[in-house]
C-alpha positions in Angstrom: 140.0 204.0 73.1 139.5 200.7 70.9 141.6 198.0 72.2 143.7 195.5 70.1 143.0 191.4 70.6 144.3 188.2 69.3 142.6 186.2 67.0 143.3 183.0 64.5 143.6 185.8 61.6 146.0 188.2 63.3 145.5 191.2 65.3 141.9 192.7 65.1 140.4 195.9 66.1 137.5 195.4 69.1 135.3 198.2 69.4 133.7 199.2 72.9 130.3 199.1 70.8 129.8 197.7 67.6 126.1 199.4 66.5 124.2 202.1 67.9 120.2 201.6 67.0 117.5 204.4 66.9 113.8 203.4 67.2 110.9 205.2 67.3 106.8 204.7 67.2 105.3 205.9 64.2 101.2 206.1 64.4 100.5 205.1 60.9 103.4 201.9 60.7 103.9 201.2 64.5 107.5 200.3 65.6 110.2 201.0 63.5 114.0 201.0 63.0 114.9 204.5 61.8 118.9 204.4 62.3 121.3 201.2 62.8 124.8 203.4 63.0 127.8 202.3 61.5 125.9 199.6 59.5 123.3 197.1 59.2 123.5 194.4 62.4 122.1 191.7 59.9 118.9 191.2 62.4 115.4 191.8 61.2 114.3 195.5 61.3 111.2 194.8 62.5 112.2 192.5 65.4 114.8 195.0 66.7 112.0 198.1 66.5 109.6 195.6 68.7 112.3 194.6 71.1 113.1 198.3 71.6 109.8 199.6 71.8 108.4 197.3 74.6 104.7 196.8 75.4 103.4 199.6 77.5 106.6 201.9 77.1 104.0 204.5 76.3 102.4 204.3 80.0 106.4 205.4 81.0 108.4 208.3 81.1 111.5 205.8 80.5 112.4 202.3 80.4 115.2 200.3 80.0 115.5 196.6 78.0 118.2 194.4 77.7 118.5 191.5 74.6 121.1 189.7 73.0 122.4 189.6 69.2 123.6 186.1 67.6 122.3 183.8 69.6 122.5 180.1 68.0 119.8 177.9 69.0 121.1 174.4 70.2 120.9 171.5 67.7 119.5 168.4 68.6 121.8 167.3 70.7 122.1 170.2 72.6 125.5 171.5 71.1 125.9 174.9 70.0 128.5 175.9 67.3 131.5 177.6 68.3 132.0 179.2 65.2 129.6 182.9 63.8 129.5 186.1 65.3 130.1 186.5 68.9 127.4 187.1 71.2 126.6 191.1 71.5 124.7 192.5 74.5 122.4 195.5 73.9 121.0 198.1 76.1 118.3 200.1 74.9 117.1 203.3 76.8 113.3 204.0 75.5 112.2 207.2 76.2 108.3 209.1 76.1 107.8 212.4 76.0 104.5 214.3 75.9 103.5 217.0 73.4 99.6 218.3 72.7 100.5 219.0 69.4 101.7 215.6 68.1 98.9 212.7 67.0 98.5 210.6 70.1 99.8 213.1 72.3 103.5 211.6 72.7 106.5 211.1 71.3 108.4 207.9 71.8 112.2 207.1 70.8 114.5 204.5 71.8 117.9 204.2 71.4 120.1 201.1 71.9 124.1 200.5 72.6 125.5 196.9 71.2 128.5 195.7 72.9 130.6 192.5 73.4 130.9 194.2 77.2 129.1 192.2 79.7 129.0 195.1 82.5 126.7 197.3 80.0 125.2 198.9 82.6 128.3 201.3 82.1 126.7 203.0 79.1 123.3 204.3 81.0 124.5 207.6 81.6 125.5 208.3 78.3 122.1 206.7 76.5 120.3 209.4 78.6 122.5 212.3 77.2 122.2 210.6 73.7 118.6 210.1 73.6 118.4 213.3 74.8 120.3 214.9 72.3 118.4 213.1 69.6 115.3 214.5 70.6 116.9 217.9 69.9 118.6 217.3 66.7 117.0 213.6 65.2 119.9 213.3 62.6 122.2 210.3 62.3 124.9 213.0 63.5 124.1 212.3 66.7 124.4 208.6 66.7 127.6 209.1 65.1 129.2 211.2 68.1 127.8 208.8 71.0 129.3 206.2 68.7 132.4 208.2 68.3 132.8 208.8 72.1 132.0 205.4 73.7 134.5 203.9 71.3 137.5 206.4 72.2 137.2 205.5 76.3 140.2 204.1 76.9 140.4 200.6 78.5 144.3 200.3 77.6 145.4 200.2 81.2 142.7 197.9 82.5 144.7 194.6 83.4 143.5 191.6 81.5 142.9 188.8 84.6 143.2 185.2 84.1 140.2 183.3 85.6 142.0 182.7 88.8 143.1 186.0 89.1 139.4 187.2 88.6 138.4 184.8 91.7 140.9 185.8 94.0 140.0 189.8 93.6 136.4 189.1 93.5 136.8 187.7 97.1 139.3 189.7 98.4 139.5 192.1 101.7 142.1 194.1 100.4 140.7 196.6 97.5 144.4 196.9 96.4 144.7 193.3 94.9 146.8 193.2 92.2 147.9 197.0 92.7 151.4 196.1 90.8 149.4 195.7 87.8 147.5 198.3 87.0 150.4 200.4 87.9 152.6 198.6 85.7 150.2 199.5 83.2 149.8 203.1 83.9 153.6 203.9 84.3 153.8 202.6 81.0 151.1 204.6 79.3 152.9 207.7 81.5 156.1 206.8 79.7 154.0 206.8 76.2 152.9 209.7 76.5 155.9 211.3 77.6 157.9 210.2 74.6 154.7 211.3 72.5 155.4 214.7 74.0 159.1 214.7 73.7 158.8 214.0 70.0 156.4 217.1 69.5 158.9 218.9 70.8 162.0 217.8 68.6 159.5 218.5 65.8 158.6 222.0 67.1 162.5 222.6 66.7 162.6 222.3 63.2 159.3 224.1 62.9 159.6 228.1 63.7 155.8 228.3 63.8 155.7 225.3 65.9 158.2 226.7 68.4 157.0 229.8 69.2 153.4 228.1 69.5 155.6 225.3 72.3 157.1 228.2 74.1 153.5 229.9 75.1 152.4 226.6 75.9 155.1 225.7 77.9 154.9 229.0 79.6 151.4 228.8 80.5 152.2 225.4 82.3 154.8 226.6 84.5 152.5 229.8 85.6 149.6 227.3 86.3 152.4 224.8 88.1 153.5 227.6 90.5 150.1 228.3 91.2 149.7 224.7 92.3 146.9 223.7 90.0 148.2 221.7 87.5 145.8 219.0 86.9 148.2 216.5 85.4 150.1 216.5 88.3 147.7 216.6 90.5 145.7 213.1 88.7 149.3 211.5 88.4 149.9 212.1 92.4 146.9 210.8 93.2 145.8 208.2 90.4 147.0 204.8 92.2 145.9 206.0 95.8 143.0 205.2 97.5 141.6 203.2 94.7 139.5 200.1 94.7 141.1 197.7 92.5 138.0 195.9 91.6 137.0 198.6 89.4 138.8 200.0 86.6 138.3 204.0 86.7 138.0 205.8 83.2 135.6 208.2 81.2 133.4 209.2 78.3 133.6 212.4 76.8 130.5 213.1 75.0 129.5 216.5 74.0 132.2 218.1 76.0 131.1 216.3 79.5 133.1 214.2 81.4 131.1 211.3 82.4 133.1 209.0 85.4 133.0 205.3 84.5 133.4 202.4 86.4 134.1 199.0 84.9 133.9 196.0 87.5 137.1 194.2 87.0 135.6 191.0 89.0 132.6 190.0 86.5 132.2 185.8 85.8 131.3 184.8 82.4 127.5 184.4 82.4 127.2 187.5 85.0 125.5 190.4 82.3 124.8 193.9 83.6 124.0 195.3 87.0 121.2 192.7 88.5 119.9 191.6 91.8 120.0 188.1 92.6 118.5 188.5 96.3 115.8 190.7 94.8 115.3 187.3 92.5 115.5 185.0 96.2 113.3 187.3 98.0 110.7 187.6 95.8 110.1 183.8 94.7 111.0 182.3 98.2 107.8 182.4 99.8 105.7 179.9 101.0 105.9 176.4 99.5 102.9 175.3 97.3 100.4 173.3 98.8 100.7 169.7 97.9 98.6 168.5 95.0 97.4 165.4 94.0 99.2 165.5 90.2 102.2 163.2 89.2 105.8 165.3 90.4 107.9 165.2 87.7 111.3 164.1 88.5 113.6 166.3 86.7 111.6 169.5 88.7 110.2 168.8 92.1 113.4 166.9 93.7 111.9 167.0 97.1 108.3 165.9 95.7 105.6 168.4 96.3 107.5 170.0 99.1 110.0 171.1 96.5 111.0 175.0 98.1 110.4 177.2 94.4 113.9 178.3 94.7 115.1 174.9 93.9 112.2 174.0 91.6 113.8 177.2 89.3 117.0 175.8 90.2 116.3 172.5 88.9 114.7 173.8 85.4 117.4 175.7 84.7 119.8 172.8 85.1 117.6 171.0 83.1 117.8 173.2 80.7 113.3 173.5 80.9 111.4 177.0 79.3 111.2 179.2 81.9 109.4 182.2 81.4 109.5 185.5 84.1 106.0 187.5 83.6 105.6 190.7 84.8 102.1 191.9 84.2 102.2 195.9 84.5 105.9 195.9 85.2 108.8 198.2 83.3 110.3 196.0 80.5 113.9 196.3 82.8 112.4 195.3 85.7 111.5 191.7 84.4 114.9 191.5 82.4 116.9 192.0 85.6 114.8 188.6 86.6 115.9 187.2 83.8 119.5 188.4 84.5 119.6 186.8 88.1 118.1 183.6 87.0 121.1 183.2 84.3 123.4 183.6 87.5 121.5 181.5 89.3 121.8 178.5 87.0 125.3 178.9 86.0 126.4 178.6 90.1 126.7 182.6 90.2 128.0 182.9 86.9 131.1 181.1 87.3 130.5 177.3 87.3 128.6 176.6 84.1 128.4 178.4 80.7 125.3 178.4 77.8 122.9 180.2 80.0 122.9 183.7 78.5 122.8 182.3 75.0 119.5 180.9 75.7 118.1 184.0 77.7 116.1 187.1 76.3 115.6 189.4 79.1 112.8 191.3 77.5 110.6 189.3 74.6 107.0 189.6 73.2 104.7 188.1 71.0 106.3 188.9 67.8 109.4 186.8 68.8 107.7 183.9 69.2 108.9 181.5 67.3 112.5 182.8 67.8 111.5 181.9 71.3 110.0 178.3 70.9 113.1 177.5 68.4 115.5 177.0 71.5 115.0 173.8 73.7 115.3 175.7 77.2 115.2 179.3 77.0 114.8 181.8 79.7 112.9 184.9 78.6 111.0 187.6 80.3 107.4 189.4 79.4 105.0 191.5 80.1 102.3 190.2 78.2 100.0 187.9 80.0 98.7 186.4 77.2 101.9 184.0 77.7 99.8 182.6 81.2 97.3 181.5 78.9 99.3 179.0 76.7 101.1 176.6 79.3 102.2 174.9 75.9 104.8 177.4 75.5 106.6 177.0 78.6 107.7 174.6 81.0 108.1 176.7 83.8 105.9 180.1 84.6 107.4 182.1 87.2 104.9 185.1 88.1 106.5 188.4 89.6 103.6 190.1 90.6 102.5 187.3 92.9 105.7 185.1 93.7 104.9 181.8 92.6 106.2 179.6 90.3 104.1 177.3 88.1 105.0 173.8 86.3 103.5 173.6 82.8 100.3 170.7 83.0 101.3 170.2 79.4 104.9 169.0 80.7 105.5 165.6 79.9 107.3 163.6 82.0 110.4 162.1 80.4 110.4 158.7 79.2 112.6 155.9 80.8 111.5 157.4 84.4 111.0 154.9 86.9 109.1 156.6 89.6 108.6 154.0 91.8 112.6 153.4 92.0 113.3 157.7 92.0 110.8 157.6 95.1 112.4 155.0 96.8 116.4 156.4 96.2 114.8 159.7 97.5 113.5 158.5 100.6 116.5 156.4 101.4 118.4 160.0 100.9 116.2 162.0 103.0 116.1 159.3 106.1 119.9 159.4 106.1 120.6 163.0 105.5 119.9 165.5 108.3 120.8 169.4 108.6 123.3 170.7 111.1 120.8 173.6 111.8 118.6 172.7 114.9 115.1 173.5 112.5 115.1 173.0 109.3 113.1 175.4 106.8 110.4 172.9 106.0 109.5 172.6 109.7 109.0 176.0 110.2 106.1 175.8 107.1 105.0 172.4 109.2 106.0 170.3 106.7 107.2 166.4 107.5 110.9 166.0 109.0 111.8 163.5 105.9 111.9 166.4 103.7 114.5 168.0 105.6 117.4 167.4 103.4 120.8 168.8 101.6 118.3 171.5 99.1 116.4 172.7 102.5 120.2 173.0 103.8 121.1 175.0 101.0 117.8 177.0 101.2 118.2 178.2 104.6 121.7 179.3 104.5 120.8 181.5 101.5 117.5 182.9 103.2 119.6 183.1 106.8 122.3 185.3 105.3 119.6 187.9 103.5 118.3 188.1 106.9 121.9 189.4 107.8 122.1 191.2 104.9 124.8 189.9 103.5 125.6 191.5 100.0 125.6 190.2 96.4 129.0 189.0 96.3 128.4 186.5 99.3 125.0 185.5 97.9 126.1 184.4 94.8 129.2 182.8 96.2 126.9 180.3 98.1 125.4 179.7 95.0 128.3 178.8 92.8 129.5 176.3 95.7 125.8 174.9 95.9 126.4 174.2 92.1 130.1 173.3 92.3 128.7 170.5 94.7 126.2 169.3 92.1 128.8 169.5 89.3 131.2 167.5 91.1 128.4 164.6 91.6 127.5 164.4 87.6 131.1 162.8 86.6 130.8 160.0 90.1 127.7 159.4 88.7 128.5 159.1 84.8 131.7 157.3 86.0 129.9 154.4 87.9 126.9 154.1 85.4 129.0 153.4 82.2 132.9 153.5 83.4 133.9 156.6 81.6 133.5 160.5 81.7 134.8 163.5 80.3 134.2 165.7 83.1 136.8 163.9 85.4 140.1 162.2 85.9 139.0 158.7 85.8 142.0 158.0 87.8 140.5 160.7 90.8 136.9 158.9 90.2 138.9 155.4 91.2 140.7 156.5 93.9 137.7 158.2 95.9 136.8 155.4 97.2 140.0 154.0 98.8 141.4 156.0 101.8 143.6 158.7 101.1 143.3 162.5 99.7 143.7 161.9 95.7 139.9 161.6 95.6 137.7 163.9 93.0 134.8 164.6 94.9 134.1 167.9 96.5 131.5 166.4 98.7 131.9 164.9 102.0 134.7 162.3 101.2 133.5 158.9 102.5 131.4 156.5 99.7 128.5 156.3 102.1 127.8 160.2 101.9 128.5 160.2 98.2 126.2 157.7 97.3 123.4 159.3 99.2 123.7 162.8 97.4 124.1 160.7 93.9 121.0 159.5 94.9 119.0 162.2 96.0 120.2 164.6 93.0 120.0 161.2 90.3 116.8 162.7 88.4 118.6 166.4 88.3 121.8 164.4 87.2 119.9 162.7 84.3 117.9 166.0 83.4 121.3 167.7 82.9 123.1 165.7 80.9 122.7 166.1 76.9 122.2 170.0 78.4 123.7 172.9 76.5 125.8 173.4 79.6 126.7 169.9 79.9 128.4 170.1 76.9 129.9 173.3 77.7 131.1 171.4 81.1 132.7 169.2 78.8 135.1 171.0 76.9 135.9 173.2 79.5 137.3 170.7 82.0 139.3 169.3 78.8 140.4 173.0 78.5 141.1 173.8 82.0 143.3 170.1 82.0 145.2 171.6 79.2 145.8 174.7 80.9 145.8 174.2 84.7 149.4 175.0 86.0 148.7 172.5 88.7 149.0 169.0 87.4 148.5 165.4 88.5 146.4 166.5 92.2 142.6 167.9 92.9 143.8 171.5 94.6 139.9 172.3 95.5 139.5 168.7 97.3 142.9 169.1 99.3 141.5 172.4 100.1 138.3 170.8 101.2 139.5 168.0 103.1 141.8 170.7 105.3 139.4 173.0 105.6 136.2 170.6 106.4 137.3 166.9 107.7 138.0 166.0 111.0 139.0 162.8 110.6 142.4 162.5 108.3 145.1 161.0 110.2 148.7 162.2 110.4 149.9 160.3 107.1 147.1 161.9 105.1 147.9 165.1 106.1 151.3 165.0 105.7 150.6 163.8 102.2 148.4 166.5 101.6 151.2 169.2 102.7 153.4 167.4 100.7 152.1 167.1 97.2 151.4 170.7 97.8 155.2 171.4 98.3 155.9 169.4 95.9 153.3 170.5 93.4 153.4 174.2 94.1 156.6 176.2 93.1 155.5 178.5 90.3 154.4 182.2 90.8 151.4 180.8 88.6 150.6 177.7 90.5 150.9 179.9 93.9 148.0 181.8 92.1 146.2 178.4 91.0 146.5 177.7 94.7 145.7 180.9 96.0 142.2 180.9 94.0 140.9 177.7 95.8 141.5 179.9 98.7 139.2 183.0 99.1 139.9 185.6 101.5 136.1 185.8 102.4 136.4 182.2 103.4 138.9 182.5 105.9 142.1 182.8 102.8 145.2 180.7 104.4 143.4 179.7 107.3 143.4 175.8 106.2 147.1 175.9 105.4 148.1 177.7 108.6 146.8 174.9 110.6 149.9 172.8 109.9 152.1 175.6 111.8 150.5 173.8 115.0 150.5 170.4 114.1 152.4 168.0 116.3 154.5 166.6 112.9 158.1 168.7 112.6 157.8 167.5 108.9 154.3 168.6 108.5 155.2 172.3 109.5 158.1 172.5 107.8 156.2 171.5 104.8 153.4 174.1 106.1 156.6 176.9 106.2 157.9 176.3 102.8 154.7 176.7 101.2 153.8 179.8 103.1 157.2 180.8 102.0 156.8 180.4 98.1 153.4 182.1 98.7 154.7 185.4 100.6 156.7 185.4 96.6 153.8 186.0 94.8 152.3 189.7 94.7 148.8 188.7 95.4 150.1 185.8 98.5 152.0 188.7 100.0 149.1 190.5 100.7 147.1 187.2 101.4 149.7 186.6 104.5 149.7 190.2 105.6 145.7 189.3 106.4 146.2 186.2 107.8 145.8 186.1 112.0 148.6 187.6 113.9 149.2 184.5 115.5 149.4 182.6 112.4 152.3 185.5 111.5 153.7 185.1 114.5 154.2 181.1 114.3 155.1 181.6 110.5 158.1 184.2 111.4 159.2 181.5 114.4 159.1 178.4 112.7 160.8 179.7 109.5 163.8 181.2 111.9 163.9 177.7 113.8 163.9 175.5 110.6 166.6 178.5 109.4 168.9 177.8 112.6 168.6 174.0 112.3 
C-alpha cells in the first residue's frame, strides 16, 4: 500500500516502486529497452538497456545488477544541488534461457524495479517470479501486474524512526526495542479495520441482498472459529509475539502467491541493498605492496609506501578520488556489491557522511564512460578489463580477482603540497604514537616499527574482529567510529588554520585546549595527542576539504544543531570522557553528571542521550560508574539521571539490561536518597 509523505506542496503519494523496466537482447539491434511502465523514466533508453544487460550475461543463467537514476554530478566547488528528482535505486535481474530453435541459441531478458527504498534487496524474490512470468507471457500486462503488486505492499504500520531511534535499535541487544511503537500502529490498523467492517454491516442492513450475504459469511466464520482455525484470530494473537523489531514483516501478493517480506528498520542513509563489508575488507586486506621508488601521493598514502591497502582505499574515498572495482569474468552482481560496500566504508558504515551513493555506479560499462568521467570522484564497478589499460580514467583500481589496489601513474600530486613538511609531520606523529597491541599488523609483515600508527591500529582491530567472526553490524560500527574520529579532527584543523569552521561550535573548539569537559574533539582529550592526530591526518584532511561529503557534512551539522534536543553540551564528548578518561578529577566528573542531569529532561532528550550509549558498547555502563563514586552529589546526580532514563520506553529496557549489581545499586541509592 502506498504511503503518504509530507512535502512543501502538501501531501503527495509516494509509491514503493516508481518504474518497472524490461530489456532484452536482439540479435540484430543488440540491447534494447522494450518496456517502461507506467511511464518513461526520462533516462536514455539505450543507456538503460546496456546497464540492464551486463557484459557476459549470456554466459550465465542469471545475474543481478544495480544502478542509480537521477544522479547529479558535483560542480567545480564540489557541491550538488538539492533540487531535482530524488535518487532512484534500481535492482535488475537478467536471465538467459537456452533454446536451440532461436538464433544464437538463447533468449536474454532483464527486468528491473526502480525505487526510492535503499533496501532494494527485498524485491529479489518477486523479480524472479515476474521475469519467469514474462518469459511465458511477454506483454506489458505482466509488468502492470508486478507494478500493482509491489505498490500494494503495506508499509503503513512500519514506524518512522528518528535518527537517534534508528541508532538505538541498530545496536540494541533487545529485539523488542520500540515494541510499543509497532503495537500502537498495529492497534490503530486493527481499529480501522473493525470500523470498516462495522460500516459494511450497517450498509448491509439497508440492502437485503448484502444482508443475506453477510449472514452467510458470519455463519461460516463462526463455524471456522469453533474449529479453532480462524486465520485472523491466530494472526492477531501472534502478531506482536516473538518478533525481531529490527525488521518490519509484511508481504507482497503476486499472481496469487504470498511472498513474505522483511524490511530492515536500521538502515543508515548510505547503506544500499544487502552487501558484505567483511567481504570487501578480506579481499583487499592482503600483504602490503612492496616499496617502490615512485613518489607517494599525500592524499592516498598516509603511511608512505607501507600504507595498508584498506587505508589506501579509505583515503581515496574520503578525498573523492576516482575508484574502480574491476572483476573480469565475475558476475556483475558480485562487482556491484563491492561498490556498495565501498560506499559504506567511506561514509563511516553508512551513517557519518553523505554523498557517496550519488557518485556510485555499482555496475557500468564503456558505453557509460562519458557520464562516469563527468563525476570528479566516482566509485564504479566494471567487468571489462579495458579499464585497467587506461589509467587516465581512474585514480585507484581495485582488482577483485587479485586483491590488489593500484594507484594510477597518471594521478597528479596536488599543487601546493609540501612533501618535506608532510614527511616531517608524519614522522613526528609516527614516533609519538604507540599501539596498545603487543605486535602490530606492520610488524608481522616485517615493516619497520616507525610505521606503527593510528591507521595500523584500526586495521589490526578490524582484522582481529573478522577473525573472531564478528557480524556485519559490529564491523560497520568500528568503521563508523574510525570515520567519526577523523571527522572530529577536521573542524579542529580548520579552526587552527583559519579561525573558523562550519563543522563545529567555535566555542567548544576553543575550550578543547582548556581543562574541563566542554571540549569538542572525541579524540584523546589532551592537546598534545590531538596535535599528533591532526599532523598525521593533515594531508587526508586537506584532500577531504572541498569534496561533496565535506559540503554535506557542513549542512548536516547546521541542521543537526537546529534539530538537536540537547543544546549547549557535547554529549558524545562527555560519554567519551566517562568511558575512556582516567585522569578526570572529582570536580570534572561532578560537572559532567550535573550538566547531564540539567540538560537531559524530556523524553526526546533521553532518546538522544541513549543514542550515544549503544548497548553493543556497554549501554549505560559509563553512567553507572557514578553509583560507586565517593562523592554523594555525584551519586545523587546519577540516580536522578537513571530515573529519567527509566521513564523512557527505550530507556526502561536499557536499565533492565544493565548489570545486576548496577540495578541493585540504583535501587538501594534511590531508596536511600528518598528517605533522606
